[in-house]
N, C-alpha and C positions, 0 to 999 in steps of 0.2 A: 490479531495474531498473538498479541500479549496474553490475551484471555486463554488461548489455547496453550501457550507455555505454562501459564499459571495453573490451568487445570492439570497439567502433567507434573506439577511441583518442580518446574524448571524456571530458573532465573534468566531474565533476558533484559538487555539494555539497547538502547538506541532508538532511532526514528526511521531508518531506511527499511521501508517495507519489503524491498526485494532482498535485502540481507536477511531479515527475519524469516522469510519465506525460504530462501536458498539454504539456511542453516538447518532447516527442518524437513527437507525433502524426503529423506529416508525415514526419519523418526515418526513423522506425521503424515506420511503419504502425499505430500504436496505435489501436485502436477506441475510440470515445467512451465506450462502455459501461465499459471498463476504467478510464477517468479517473473516472467515477461511482463505481465500486467503490472506487478509491483515496481518494475523498472520504470515504466511509464509514469506511475504516480510519483516515484521519486523525483523525476525531472520537474515537477511542478512544486515541490515542497518550498524551496528557497525563493525562487523568483515570485511565487504568488503571495508570499507572507511579508516580505520586505520591501519597502518603497524604493530603496536604493540598490537592489539586487540587479537590476537591468542597467545597461549602459545610459539609457536616457528614458525618460517618460515613466509613468506609473504603471503597475501591473495590469490595471484594468484596461490599458490601451493595447496590451499584447495578448490577453487572455480573454476569450469570448465564449460564445455558446458551443462551438465545436469542441474545444478543450474541455469545457464543463461537462458536456454530455459523455465525452470519452473517459474522463475521470470518474464520473458516477458509474458508468458501465464496468470499469475495471474494479473500482472499490466494491460495487455490488457483488461481483463474482468471488471476490476474496471473502467478503462477510459471509455470503451464502456457504462457502466451503467450511469456514469456521463454525458457523451455526450447525452445520450437518455434523461436523466432527465433534461437537459439544453436546449433541442431541443424545438423550438416554437411549440405549439399545432397544 
């Protein structure tokens, strides 16, 4: 998403993918479904990165194959959209 903003000479800050998507719905034609996918990915950001983000136990004890596959699917859809948006006409 940041590449898409930079491509349009727009400055952007932050790590919440849903916010980056939502801020550009009209400007870049972001489908609402991608914003929803971003929300799912945002829920994984903190608890999967920091060992003390969960009440007890390590992140690997709470996140497994199902969550990984879901995250890859959602991220793939977002990357595919950005690639298509950046492709030359």
